[in-house]
C-alpha positions as protocol buffer text, in pm:
chain_id: "A"
residue {
  index: 1
  type: MET
  ca { x: -1705 y: -1171 z: -580 }
}
residue {
  index: 2
  type: SER
  ca { x: -1842 y: -911 z: -341 }
}
residue {
  index: 3
  type: ARG
  ca { x: -2161 y: -730 z: -429 }
}
residue {
  index: 4
  type: TYR
  ca { x: -2015 y: -414 z: -275 }
}
residue {
  index: 5
  type: LYS
  ca { x: -1680 y: -326 z: -431 }
}
residue {
  index: 6
  type: ASN
  ca { x: -1455 y: -62 z: -279 }
}
residue {
  index: 7
  type: ILE
  ca { x: -1676 y: -18 z: 25 }
}
residue {
  index: 8
  type: MET
  ca { x: -1588 y: 289 z: 228 }
}
residue {
  index: 9
  type: GLY
  ca { x: -1775 y: 440 z: 515 }
}
residue {
  index: 10
  type: ASN
  ca { x: -1986 y: 145 z: 626 }
}
residue {
  index: 11
  type: PHE
  ca { x: -2126 y: 142 z: 979 }
}
residue {
  index: 12
  type: LEU
  ca { x: -2242 y: -151 z: 1188 }
}
residue {
  index: 13
  type: GLY
  ca { x: -2519 y: -122 z: 1446 }
}
residue {
  index: 14
  type: ILE
  ca { x: -2586 y: -404 z: 1694 }
}
residue {
  index: 15
  type: ASP
  ca { x: -2891 y: -420 z: 1920 }
}
residue {
  index: 16
  type: VAL
  ca { x: -2878 y: -709 z: 2167 }
}
residue {
  index: 17
  type: GLY
  ca { x: -3196 y: -749 z: 2368 }
}
residue {
  index: 18
  type: SER
  ca { x: -3321 y: -1011 z: 2609 }
}
residue {
  index: 19
  type: ILE
  ca { x: -3474 y: -1229 z: 2337 }
}
residue {
  index: 20
  type: THR
  ca { x: -3328 y: -1120 z: 2004 }
}
residue {
  index: 21
  type: THR
  ca { x: -3019 y: -971 z: 1843 }
}
residue {
  index: 22
  type: LYS
  ca { x: -3053 y: -726 z: 1557 }
}
residue {
  index: 23
  type: MET
  ca { x: -2768 y: -615 z: 1330 }
}
residue {
  index: 24
  type: VAL
  ca { x: -2751 y: -374 z: 1037 }
}
residue {
  index: 25
  type: VAL
  ca { x: -2482 y: -233 z: 812 }
}
residue {
  index: 26
  type: ILE
  ca { x: -2545 y: 104 z: 648 }
}
residue {
  index: 27
  type: ASP
  ca { x: -2333 y: 312 z: 414 }
}
residue {
  index: 28
  type: GLU
  ca { x: -2254 y: 684 z: 414 }
}
residue {
  index: 29
  type: SER
  ca { x: -2593 y: 764 z: 258 }
}
residue {
  index: 30
  type: HIS
  ca { x: -2776 y: 558 z: 525 }
}
residue {
  index: 31
  type: LYS
  ca { x: -2862 y: 289 z: 270 }
}
residue {
  index: 32
  type: LEU
  ca { x: -2924 y: -45 z: 440 }
}
residue {
  index: 33
  type: LEU
  ca { x: -2670 y: -288 z: 294 }
}
residue {
  index: 34
  type: ALA
  ca { x: -2759 y: -580 z: 521 }
}
residue {
  index: 35
  type: GLY
  ca { x: -2980 y: -646 z: 818 }
}
residue {
  index: 36
  type: LEU
  ca { x: -3075 y: -945 z: 1029 }
}
residue {
  index: 37
  type: TYR
  ca { x: -3296 y: -1041 z: 1321 }
}
residue {
  index: 38
  type: LEU
  ca { x: -3193 y: -1343 z: 1525 }
}
residue {
  index: 39
  type: ARG
  ca { x: -3325 y: -1513 z: 1839 }
}
residue {
  index: 40
  type: ASN
  ca { x: -3071 y: -1535 z: 2119 }
}
residue {
  index: 41
  type: ASN
  ca { x: -3194 y: -1866 z: 2263 }
}
residue {
  index: 42
  type: GLY
  ca { x: -3018 y: -1774 z: 2586 }
}
residue {
  index: 43
  type: ARG
  ca { x: -2678 y: -1750 z: 2414 }
}
residue {
  index: 44
  type: PRO
  ca { x: -2610 y: -1386 z: 2322 }
}
residue {
  index: 45
  type: LEU
  ca { x: -2237 y: -1435 z: 2254 }
}
residue {
  index: 46
  type: GLU
  ca { x: -2299 y: -1716 z: 2008 }
}
residue {
  index: 47
  type: THR
  ca { x: -2581 y: -1521 z: 1846 }
}
residue {
  index: 48
  type: ILE
  ca { x: -2358 y: -1217 z: 1792 }
}
residue {
  index: 49
  type: GLN
  ca { x: -2094 y: -1441 z: 1635 }
}
residue {
  index: 50
  type: GLN
  ca { x: -2358 y: -1602 z: 1414 }
}
residue {
  index: 51
  type: GLY
  ca { x: -2479 y: -1259 z: 1308 }
}
residue {
  index: 52
  type: LEU
  ca { x: -2128 y: -1148 z: 1215 }
}
residue {
  index: 53
  type: ALA
  ca { x: -2083 y: -1459 z: 1002 }
}
residue {
  index: 54
  type: ILE
  ca { x: -2413 y: -1395 z: 822 }
}
residue {
  index: 55
  type: LEU
  ca { x: -2326 y: -1030 z: 757 }
}
residue {
  index: 56
  type: ALA
  ca { x: -1984 y: -1127 z: 621 }
}
residue {
  index: 57
  type: SER
  ca { x: -2143 y: -1374 z: 380 }
}
residue {
  index: 58
  type: ARG
  ca { x: -2393 y: -1114 z: 260 }
}
residue {
  index: 59
  type: LEU
  ca { x: -2144 y: -832 z: 216 }
}
residue {
  index: 60
  type: GLY
  ca { x: -1871 y: -1040 z: 53 }
}
residue {
  index: 61
  type: ASP
  ca { x: -1496 y: -1028 z: 98 }
}
residue {
  index: 62
  type: ASP
  ca { x: -1437 y: -657 z: 50 }
}
residue {
  index: 63
  type: GLN
  ca { x: -1640 y: -526 z: 340 }
}
residue {
  index: 64
  type: ALA
  ca { x: -1490 y: -244 z: 545 }
}
residue {
  index: 65
  type: ILE
  ca { x: -1644 y: -124 z: 869 }
}
residue {
  index: 66
  type: ASP
  ca { x: -1555 y: 230 z: 975 }
}
residue {
  index: 67
  type: GLY
  ca { x: -1757 y: 237 z: 1294 }
}
residue {
  index: 68
  type: VAL
  ca { x: -1952 y: 7 z: 1527 }
}
residue {
  index: 69
  type: ALA
  ca { x: -2213 y: 96 z: 1789 }
}
residue {
  index: 70
  type: THR
  ca { x: -2405 y: -126 z: 2029 }
}
residue {
  index: 71
  type: THR
  ca { x: -2735 y: -75 z: 2206 }
}
residue {
  index: 72
  type: GLY
  ca { x: -2994 y: -282 z: 2390 }
}
residue {
  index: 73
  type: SER
  ca { x: -2994 y: -445 z: 2731 }
}
residue {
  index: 74
  type: ALA
  ca { x: -2672 y: -638 z: 2653 }
}
residue {
  index: 75
  type: ARG
  ca { x: -2500 y: -346 z: 2479 }
}
residue {
  index: 76
  type: HIS
  ca { x: -2195 y: -354 z: 2707 }
}
residue {
  index: 77
  type: LEU
  ca { x: -2139 y: -726 z: 2657 }
}
residue {
  index: 78
  type: ALA
  ca { x: -2169 y: -681 z: 2281 }
}
residue {
  index: 79
  type: ALA
  ca { x: -1934 y: -380 z: 2288 }
}
residue {
  index: 80
  type: TYR
  ca { x: -1661 y: -568 z: 2475 }
}
residue {
  index: 81
  type: LEU
  ca { x: -1692 y: -859 z: 2235 }
}
residue {
  index: 82
  type: VAL
  ca { x: -1690 y: -684 z: 1896 }
}
residue {
  index: 83
  type: GLY
  ca { x: -1483 y: -377 z: 1983 }
}
residue {
  index: 84
  type: ALA
  ca { x: -1749 y: -105 z: 1966 }
}
residue {
  index: 85
  type: ASP
  ca { x: -1666 y: 260 z: 1907 }
}
residue {
  index: 86
  type: LEU
  ca { x: -1988 y: 379 z: 2066 }
}
residue {
  index: 87
  type: ILE
  ca { x: -2233 y: 244 z: 2326 }
}
residue {
  index: 88
  type: LYS
  ca { x: -2580 y: 401 z: 2340 }
}
residue {
  index: 89
  type: ASN
  ca { x: -2897 y: 330 z: 2535 }
}
residue {
  index: 90
  type: GLU
  ca { x: -3195 y: 202 z: 2338 }
}
residue {
  index: 91
  type: ILE
  ca { x: -3405 y: 516 z: 2397 }
}
residue {
  index: 92
  type: THR
  ca { x: -3154 y: 727 z: 2208 }
}
residue {
  index: 93
  type: ALA
  ca { x: -3099 y: 466 z: 1936 }
}
residue {
  index: 94
  type: HIS
  ca { x: -3469 y: 410 z: 1866 }
}
residue {
  index: 95
  type: SER
  ca { x: -3540 y: 783 z: 1867 }
}
residue {
  index: 96
  type: VAL
  ca { x: -3266 y: 867 z: 1617 }
}
residue {
  index: 97
  type: ALA
  ca { x: -3387 y: 599 z: 1377 }
}
residue {
  index: 98
  type: VAL
  ca { x: -3746 y: 726 z: 1392 }
}
residue {
  index: 99
  type: ILE
  ca { x: -3664 y: 1096 z: 1363 }
}
residue {
  index: 100
  type: ASP
  ca { x: -3468 y: 1034 z: 1044 }
}
residue {
  index: 101
  type: LEU
  ca { x: -3768 y: 855 z: 889 }
}
residue {
  index: 102
  type: PHE
  ca { x: -4060 y: 1047 z: 1039 }
}
residue {
  index: 103
  type: PRO
  ca { x: -3935 y: 1388 z: 1159 }
}
residue {
  index: 104
  type: LYS
  ca { x: -4275 y: 1499 z: 1289 }
}
residue {
  index: 105
  type: THR
  ca { x: -4321 y: 1198 z: 1519 }
}
residue {
  index: 106
  type: LYS
  ca { x: -4438 y: 1281 z: 1871 }
}
residue {
  index: 107
  type: THR
  ca { x: -4489 y: 934 z: 2020 }
}
residue {
  index: 108
  type: ILE
  ca { x: -4299 y: 608 z: 1968 }
}
residue {
  index: 109
  type: PHE
  ca { x: -4451 y: 279 z: 2082 }
}
residue {
  index: 110
  type: GLU
  ca { x: -4183 y: 11 z: 2094 }
}
residue {
  index: 111
  type: ILE
  ca { x: -4271 y: -343 z: 2195 }
}
residue {
  index: 112
  type: GLY
  ca { x: -4005 y: -609 z: 2174 }
}
residue {
  index: 113
  type: GLY
  ca { x: -3946 y: -965 z: 2284 }
}
residue {
  index: 114
  type: GLN
  ca { x: -3934 y: -913 z: 2660 }
}
residue {
  index: 115
  type: ASP
  ca { x: -3988 y: -544 z: 2723 }
}
residue {
  index: 116
  type: SER
  ca { x: -4187 y: -249 z: 2599 }
}
residue {
  index: 117
  type: LYS
  ca { x: -4138 y: 124 z: 2609 }
}
residue {
  index: 118
  type: VAL
  ca { x: -4291 y: 454 z: 2507 }
}
residue {
  index: 119
  type: ILE
  ca { x: -4084 y: 752 z: 2395 }
}
residue {
  index: 120
  type: LEU
  ca { x: -4218 y: 1106 z: 2369 }
}
residue {
  index: 121
  type: LEU
  ca { x: -4064 y: 1341 z: 2115 }
}
residue {
  index: 122
  type: ARG
  ca { x: -4124 y: 1711 z: 2071 }
}
residue {
  index: 123
  type: GLU
  ca { x: -3955 y: 1893 z: 1784 }
}
residue {
  index: 124
  type: GLY
  ca { x: -3726 y: 1598 z: 1733 }
}
residue {
  index: 125
  type: VAL
  ca { x: -3607 y: 1588 z: 2095 }
}
residue {
  index: 126
  type: VAL
  ca { x: -3678 y: 1317 z: 2355 }
}
residue {
  index: 127
  type: VAL
  ca { x: -3872 y: 1481 z: 2639 }
}
residue {
  index: 128
  type: ASP
  ca { x: -3991 y: 1173 z: 2828 }
}
residue {
  index: 129
  type: PHE
  ca { x: -3998 y: 795 z: 2818 }
}
residue {
  index: 130
  type: ALA
  ca { x: -4107 y: 493 z: 3020 }
}
residue {
  index: 131
  type: MET
  ca { x: -4035 y: 120 z: 3015 }
}
residue {
  index: 132
  type: ASN
  ca { x: -4205 y: -184 z: 3160 }
}
residue {
  index: 133
  type: THR
  ca { x: -4003 y: -318 z: 3450 }
}
residue {
  index: 134
  type: VAL
  ca { x: -4202 y: -607 z: 3597 }
}
residue {
  index: 135
  type: CYS
  ca { x: -4439 y: -801 z: 3373 }
}
residue {
  index: 136
  type: ALA
  ca { x: -4385 y: -919 z: 3015 }
}
residue {
  index: 137
  type: ALA
  ca { x: -4758 y: -929 z: 2932 }
}
residue {
  index: 138
  type: GLY
  ca { x: -4807 y: -807 z: 2576 }
}
residue {
  index: 139
  type: THR
  ca { x: -4445 y: -851 z: 2469 }
}
residue {
  index: 140
  type: GLY
  ca { x: -4329 y: -1077 z: 2189 }
}
residue {
  index: 141
  type: SER
  ca { x: -4228 y: -1369 z: 2409 }
}
residue {
  index: 142
  type: PHE
  ca { x: -4572 y: -1382 z: 2574 }
}
residue {
  index: 143
  type: LEU
  ca { x: -4751 y: -1367 z: 2239 }
}
residue {
  index: 144
  type: ASP
  ca { x: -4523 y: -1643 z: 2106 }
}
residue {
  index: 145
  type: GLN
  ca { x: -4611 y: -1860 z: 2406 }
}
residue {
  index: 146
  type: GLN
  ca { x: -4983 y: -1813 z: 2356 }
}
residue {
  index: 147
  type: ALA
  ca { x: -4963 y: -1882 z: 1984 }
}
residue {
  index: 148
  type: ALA
  ca { x: -4769 y: -2203 z: 2055 }
}
residue {
  index: 149
  type: ARG
  ca { x: -5022 y: -2307 z: 2320 }
}
residue {
  index: 150
  type: LEU
  ca { x: -5303 y: -2261 z: 2068 }
}
residue {
  index: 151
  type: GLY
  ca { x: -5107 y: -2455 z: 1806 }
}
residue {
  index: 152
  type: ILE
  ca { x: -5085 y: -2168 z: 1557 }
}
residue {
  index: 153
  type: SER
  ca { x: -4801 y: -1960 z: 1415 }
}
residue {
  index: 154
  type: ILE
  ca { x: -4746 y: -1608 z: 1543 }
}
residue {
  index: 155
  type: GLU
  ca { x: -4830 y: -1481 z: 1192 }
}
residue {
  index: 156
  type: GLU
  ca { x: -5163 y: -1663 z: 1199 }
}
residue {
  index: 157
  type: PHE
  ca { x: -5221 y: -1529 z: 1551 }
}
residue {
  index: 158
  type: GLY
  ca { x: -5231 y: -1172 z: 1421 }
}
residue {
  index: 159
  type: ARG
  ca { x: -5453 y: -1261 z: 1128 }
}
residue {
  index: 160
  type: LEU
  ca { x: -5705 y: -1446 z: 1345 }
}
residue {
  index: 161
  type: ALA
  ca { x: -5732 y: -1145 z: 1575 }
}
residue {
  index: 162
  type: LEU
  ca { x: -5867 y: -944 z: 1282 }
}
residue {
  index: 163
  type: GLU
  ca { x: -6138 y: -1206 z: 1224 }
}
residue {
  index: 164
  type: ALA
  ca { x: -6286 y: -1172 z: 1575 }
}
residue {
  index: 165
  type: LYS
  ca { x: -6660 y: -1099 z: 1564 }
}
residue {
  index: 166
  type: HIS
  ca { x: -6712 y: -1052 z: 1940 }
}
residue {
  index: 167
  type: PRO
  ca { x: -6376 y: -1016 z: 2119 }
}
residue {
  index: 168
  type: VAL
  ca { x: -6401 y: -1142 z: 2476 }
}
residue {
  index: 169
  type: ARG
  ca { x: -6258 y: -977 z: 2784 }
}
residue {
  index: 170
  type: VAL
  ca { x: -5923 y: -1125 z: 2886 }
}
residue {
  index: 171
  type: ALA
  ca { x: -5728 y: -1029 z: 3198 }
}
residue {
  index: 172
  type: GLY
  ca { x: -5426 y: -868 z: 3035 }
}
residue {
  index: 173
  type: ARG
  ca { x: -5248 y: -717 z: 3335 }
}
residue {
  index: 174
  type: CYS
  ca { x: -5042 y: -1029 z: 3410 }
}
residue {
  index: 175
  type: THR
  ca { x: -4907 y: -1311 z: 3196 }
}
residue {
  index: 176
  type: VAL
  ca { x: -5030 y: -1576 z: 3441 }
}
residue {
  index: 177
  type: PHE
  ca { x: -5380 y: -1428 z: 3473 }
}
residue {
  index: 178
  type: ALA
  ca { x: -5406 y: -1374 z: 3097 }
}
residue {
  index: 179
  type: GLU
  ca { x: -5320 y: -1735 z: 3016 }
}
residue {
  index: 180
  type: THR
  ca { x: -5555 y: -1866 z: 3286 }
}
residue {
  index: 181
  type: ASP
  ca { x: -5835 y: -1645 z: 3156 }
}
residue {
  index: 182
  type: MET
  ca { x: -5777 y: -1757 z: 2797 }
}
residue {
  index: 183
  type: ILE
  ca { x: -5801 y: -2122 z: 2899 }
}
residue {
  index: 184
  type: HIS
  ca { x: -6125 y: -2050 z: 3084 }
}
residue {
  index: 185
  type: LYS
  ca { x: -6270 y: -1873 z: 2779 }
}
residue {
  index: 186
  type: GLN
  ca { x: -6182 y: -2174 z: 2563 }
}
residue {
  index: 187
  type: GLN
  ca { x: -6345 y: -2414 z: 2809 }
}
residue {
  index: 188
  type: ILE
  ca { x: -6675 y: -2229 z: 2806 }
}
residue {
  index: 189
  type: GLY
  ca { x: -6688 y: -2228 z: 2426 }
}
residue {
  index: 190
  type: HIS
  ca { x: -6563 y: -1898 z: 2288 }
}
residue {
  index: 191
  type: SER
  ca { x: -6401 y: -1912 z: 1944 }
}
residue {
  index: 192
  type: VAL
  ca { x: -6024 y: -1889 z: 1905 }
}
residue {
  index: 193
  type: GLU
  ca { x: -6067 y: -1573 z: 1696 }
}
residue {
  index: 194
  type: ASP
  ca { x: -6270 y: -1396 z: 1967 }
}
residue {
  index: 195
  type: ILE
  ca { x: -6025 y: -1504 z: 2239 }
}
residue {
  index: 196
  type: ILE
  ca { x: -5722 y: -1381 z: 2042 }
}
residue {
  index: 197
  type: GLY
  ca { x: -5900 y: -1058 z: 1949 }
}
residue {
  index: 198
  type: GLY
  ca { x: -5989 y: -1002 z: 2315 }
}
residue {
  index: 199
  type: LEU
  ca { x: -5634 y: -1077 z: 2424 }
}
residue {
  index: 200
  type: CYS
  ca { x: -5491 y: -819 z: 2181 }
}
residue {
  index: 201
  type: ASP
  ca { x: -5737 y: -557 z: 2307 }
}
residue {
  index: 202
  type: SER
  ca { x: -5655 y: -634 z: 2671 }
}
residue {
  index: 203
  type: LEU
  ca { x: -5280 y: -629 z: 2620 }
}
residue {
  index: 204
  type: VAL
  ca { x: -5294 y: -294 z: 2441 }
}
residue {
  index: 205
  type: LYS
  ca { x: -5507 y: -144 z: 2718 }
}
residue {
  index: 206
  type: ASN
  ca { x: -5260 y: -279 z: 2974 }
}
residue {
  index: 207
  type: TYR
  ca { x: -4970 y: -124 z: 2782 }
}
residue {
  index: 208
  type: LEU
  ca { x: -5141 y: 214 z: 2755 }
}
residue {
  index: 209
  type: ASN
  ca { x: -5261 y: 214 z: 3117 }
}
residue {
  index: 210
  type: ASN
  ca { x: -4930 y: 105 z: 3268 }
}
residue {
  index: 211
  type: VAL
  ca { x: -4627 y: 179 z: 3052 }
}
residue {
  index: 212
  type: CYS
  ca { x: -4788 y: 493 z: 2909 }
}
residue {
  index: 213
  type: ARG
  ca { x: -4962 y: 606 z: 3229 }
}
residue {
  index: 214
  type: GLY
  ca { x: -4941 y: 980 z: 3284 }
}
residue {
  index: 215
  type: LYS
  ca { x: -4774 y: 1043 z: 2948 }
}
residue {
  index: 216
  type: GLU
  ca { x: -4904 y: 1294 z: 2695 }
}
residue {
  index: 217
  type: LEU
  ca { x: -4958 y: 1072 z: 2391 }
}
residue {
  index: 218
  type: LEU
  ca { x: -4984 y: 1279 z: 2075 }
}
residue {
  index: 219
  type: PRO
  ca { x: -4985 y: 1182 z: 1706 }
}
residue {
  index: 220
  type: PRO
  ca { x: -4812 y: 1113 z: 1477 }
}
residue {
  index: 221
  type: TYR
  ca { x: -4761 y: 771 z: 1638 }
}
residue {
  index: 222
  type: VAL
  ca { x: -4488 y: 530 z: 1530 }
}
residue {
  index: 223
  type: PHE
  ca { x: -4522 y: 163 z: 1625 }
}
residue {
  index: 224
  type: GLN
  ca { x: -4206 y: -50 z: 1607 }
}
residue {
  index: 225
  type: GLY
  ca { x: -4033 y: -349 z: 1760 }
}
residue {
  index: 226
  type: GLY
  ca { x: -4095 y: -711 z: 1674 }
}
residue {
  index: 227
  type: VAL
  ca { x: -4458 y: -699 z: 1790 }
}
residue {
  index: 228
  type: ALA
  ca { x: -4536 y: -437 z: 1524 }
}
residue {
  index: 229
  type: ALA
  ca { x: -4561 y: -735 z: 1286 }
}
residue {
  index: 230
  type: ASN
  ca { x: -4868 y: -854 z: 1478 }
}
residue {
  index: 231
  type: GLN
  ca { x: -5171 y: -718 z: 1295 }
}
residue {
  index: 232
  type: GLY
  ca { x: -5398 y: -778 z: 1594 }
}
residue {
  index: 233
  type: ILE
  ca { x: -5191 y: -564 z: 1830 }
}
residue {
  index: 234
  type: ARG
  ca { x: -5148 y: -298 z: 1563 }
}
residue {
  index: 235
  type: LYS
  ca { x: -5523 y: -268 z: 1500 }
}
residue {
  index: 236
  type: ALA
  ca { x: -5600 y: -272 z: 1872 }
}
residue {
  index: 237
  type: LEU
  ca { x: -5365 y: 24 z: 1921 }
}
residue {
  index: 238
  type: GLU
  ca { x: -5531 y: 211 z: 1638 }
}
residue {
  index: 239
  type: ARG
  ca { x: -5877 y: 148 z: 1782 }
}
residue {
  index: 240
  type: GLU
  ca { x: -5778 y: 265 z: 2130 }
}
residue {
  index: 241
  type: LEU
  ca { x: -5608 y: 582 z: 2006 }
}
residue {
  index: 242
  type: GLU
  ca { x: -5843 y: 639 z: 1710 }
}
residue {
  index: 243
  type: THR
  ca { x: -5542 y: 720 z: 1493 }
}
residue {
  index: 244
  type: PRO
  ca { x: -5345 y: 516 z: 1237 }
}
residue {
  index: 245
  type: MET
  ca { x: -4997 y: 394 z: 1330 }
}
residue {
  index: 246
  type: LEU
  ca { x: -4689 y: 468 z: 1122 }
}
residue {
  index: 247
  type: ILE
  ca { x: -4497 y: 142 z: 1079 }
}
residue {
  index: 248
  type: PRO
  ca { x: -4132 y: 172 z: 965 }
}
residue {
  index: 249
  type: GLU
  ca { x: -4026 y: -62 z: 687 }
}
residue {
  index: 250
  type: HIS
  ca { x: -3761 y: -216 z: 912 }
}
residue {
  index: 251
  type: PHE
  ca { x: -3969 y: -198 z: 1231 }
}
residue {
  index: 252
  type: GLY
  ca { x: -3779 y: -480 z: 1398 }
}
residue {
  index: 253
  type: LEU
  ca { x: -3435 y: -333 z: 1331 }
}
residue {
  index: 254
  type: MET
  ca { x: -3485 y: 25 z: 1446 }
}
residue {
  index: 255
  type: GLY
  ca { x: -3256 y: 8 z: 1749 }
}
residue {
  index: 256
  type: ALA
  ca { x: -2969 y: -130 z: 1539 }
}
residue {
  index: 257
  type: LEU
  ca { x: -3037 y: 128 z: 1267 }
}
residue {
  index: 258
  type: GLY
  ca { x: -3028 y: 409 z: 1520 }
}
residue {
  index: 259
  type: ALA
  ca { x: -2701 y: 278 z: 1662 }
}
residue {
  index: 260
  type: ALA
  ca { x: -2543 y: 261 z: 1317 }
}
residue {
  index: 261
  type: LYS
  ca { x: -2652 y: 617 z: 1240 }
}
residue {
  index: 262
  type: LEU
  ca { x: -2519 y: 742 z: 1572 }
}
residue {
  index: 263
  type: VAL
  ca { x: -2173 y: 596 z: 1516 }
}
residue {
  index: 264
  type: LYS
  ca { x: -2171 y: 740 z: 1165 }
}
residue {
  index: 265
  type: ARG
  ca { x: -2235 y: 1085 z: 1315 }
}
residue {
  index: 266
  type: ALA
  ca { x: -1964 y: 1031 z: 1576 }
}
residue {
  index: 267
  type: LYS
  ca { x: -1701 y: 963 z: 1306 }
}
residue {
  index: 268
  type: PRO
  ca { x: -1474 y: 754 z: 1529 }
}
residue {
  index: 269
  type: GLY
  ca { x: -1174 y: 766 z: 1296 }
}
residue {
  index: 270
  type: ARG
  ca { x: -1001 y: 431 z: 1310 }
}
residue {
  index: 271
  type: SER
  ca { x: -1258 y: 182 z: 1433 }
}
residue {
  index: 272
  type: ARG
  ca { x: -1195 y: -59 z: 1720 }
}
residue {
  index: 273
  type: PHE
  ca { x: -1398 y: -324 z: 1539 }
}
residue {
  index: 274
  type: LYS
  ca { x: -1234 y: -664 z: 1582 }
}
residue {
  index: 275
  type: GLY
  ca { x: -1351 y: -786 z: 1244 }
}
residue {
  index: 276
  type: PHE
  ca { x: -1596 y: -1038 z: 1106 }
}
residue {
  index: 277
  type: GLY
  ca { x: -1339 y: -1310 z: 1173 }
}
residue {
  index: 278
  type: LEU
  ca { x: -1451 y: -1294 z: 1535 }
}
residue {
  index: 279
  type: SER
  ca { x: -1730 y: -1530 z: 1433 }
}
residue {
  index: 280
  type: LYS
  ca { x: -1475 y: -1811 z: 1399 }
}
residue {
  index: 281
  type: ARG
  ca { x: -1302 y: -1759 z: 1734 }
}
residue {
  index: 282
  type: SER
  ca { x: -1379 y: -1915 z: 2071 }
}
residue {
  index: 283
  type: CYS
  ca { x: -1579 y: -1663 z: 2278 }
}
residue {
  index: 284
  type: THR
  ca { x: -1699 y: -1743 z: 2629 }
}
residue {
  index: 285
  type: THR
  ca { x: -1769 y: -1577 z: 2963 }
}
residue {
  index: 286
  type: ARG
  ca { x: -1708 y: -1688 z: 3318 }
}
residue {
  index: 287
  type: GLY
  ca { x: -1803 y: -1538 z: 3651 }
}
residue {
  index: 288
  type: PHE
  ca { x: -1678 y: -1547 z: 4007 }
}
residue {
  index: 289
  type: GLU
  ca { x: -1746 y: -1374 z: 4337 }
}
residue {
  index: 290
  type: CYS
  ca { x: -1466 y: -1154 z: 4464 }
}
residue {
  index: 291
  type: ASN
  ca { x: -1405 y: -1178 z: 4840 }
}
residue {
  index: 292
  type: GLU
  ca { x: -1134 y: -910 z: 4864 }
}
residue {
  index: 293
  type: CYS
  ca { x: -1373 y: -672 z: 5044 }
}
residue {
  index: 294
  type: GLY
  ca { x: -1726 y: -652 z: 5180 }
}
residue {
  index: 295
  type: ASN
  ca { x: -1877 y: -566 z: 4842 }
}
residue {
  index: 296
  type: GLN
  ca { x: -1850 y: -931 z: 4729 }
}
residue {
  index: 297
  type: CYS
  ca { x: -1883 y: -826 z: 4367 }
}
residue {
  index: 298
  type: GLU
  ca { x: -2001 y: -1073 z: 4106 }
}
residue {
  index: 299
  type: VAL
  ca { x: -1728 y: -1031 z: 3846 }
}
residue {
  index: 300
  type: VAL
  ca { x: -1767 y: -1140 z: 3484 }
}
residue {
  index: 301
  type: GLU
  ca { x: -1478 y: -1201 z: 3245 }
}
residue {
  index: 302
  type: LEU
  ca { x: -1496 y: -1224 z: 2868 }
}
residue {
  index: 303
  type: LEU
  ca { x: -1256 y: -1469 z: 2708 }
}
residue {
  index: 304
  type: VAL
  ca { x: -1162 y: -1481 z: 2340 }
}
residue {
  index: 305
  type: ASP
  ca { x: -953 y: -1783 z: 2244 }
}
residue {
  index: 306
  type: GLU
  ca { x: -923 y: -1856 z: 2618 }
}
residue {
  index: 307
  type: GLN
  ca { x: -762 y: -1516 z: 2686 }
}
residue {
  index: 308
  type: VAL
  ca { x: -937 y: -1265 z: 2913 }
}
residue {
  index: 309
  type: VAL
  ca { x: -1004 y: -953 z: 2704 }
}
residue {
  index: 310
  type: ALA
  ca { x: -1256 y: -768 z: 2923 }
}
residue {
  index: 311
  type: CYS
  ca { x: -1391 y: -767 z: 3274 }
}
residue {
  index: 312
  type: TRP
  ca { x: -1683 y: -595 z: 3447 }
}
residue {
  index: 313
  type: GLY
  ca { x: -1897 y: -608 z: 3761 }
}
residue {
  index: 314
  type: ASP
  ca { x: -1620 y: -508 z: 4002 }
}
residue {
  index: 315
  type: LEU
  ca { x: -1720 y: -189 z: 4185 }
}
residue {
  index: 316
  type: CYS
  ca { x: -1361 y: -99 z: 4274 }
}
residue {
  index: 317
  type: GLU
  ca { x: -1236 y: -181 z: 3920 }
}
residue {
  index: 318
  type: ARG
  ca { x: -969 y: -407 z: 4069 }
}
residue {
  index: 319
  type: TYR
  ca { x: -988 y: -642 z: 3770 }
}
residue {
  index: 320
  type: ARG
  ca { x: -1085 y: -393 z: 3502 }
}
residue {
  index: 321
  type: ARG
  ca { x: -754 y: -215 z: 3545 }
}
residue {
  index: 322
  type: SER
  ca { x: -586 y: -533 z: 3426 }
}
residue {
  index: 323
  type: TYR
  ca { x: -803 y: -562 z: 3115 }
}
residue {
  index: 324
  type: PRO
  ca { x: -888 y: -210 z: 2989 }
}
């Protein structure tokens, strides 16, 4: 039997990033009914299907979804697949989620699996933002790699950073230089704790000096994204800014939460959502280069049960007209 009988007014938010997929279902009162955080492992379509299956099992048989929104770097792919009613960029989605929780927030630090961003809010309105565009130093994937190289879990990585007595200087401006410098520090005898503590300090300084360069950073500060779970990075941020961070309860799901809240506000009427049964269907993509003109577009088609249901990448919309 379902845990949620007679569900009405539930809204699904999906945030598909480069490394992870986040999904939440909220009700009319913004209560979180279900949420999940999955690694893509290079297969976003399969991960979205897996997420839908998990949500269906958690919500039971009587779930009803009245609106779906997607966000993140793969938001369009996710929207075509699930039948989204709304597609929003991650800046908007993250901001909405934070403003609802911490209305006085002026700066959002968001560090995820492969990218990082800063969002400036004034009176609840986004006035500026910036994102990293080149190097993944300091993001979740880089920290995972370093933890694995040291033979420790990412949870232990954050704890060890807090135990550093004399954090060493580590070149944090580039993933290659940082790893090379860490190996050198190990070879000359520095403790793992001091190396990890130094790495966290260096990565935070790199984030503030590059992603946040030229931005007016004002408290209250909110720190979110998967890396907010890392105590070492969190404390390094607080030391640099000399101000405590506000950490949302669902810090890793904020983009998906914001998307769900946005589609609730939009009130789409009858949702386009294709249903949780999509998790059991065959979903694939295929690409080809169109030679009809000099653009030579790289066209991508989405197939569900071997039928093309969506198409994108064609500048002239030659193929999209066939699959609206």
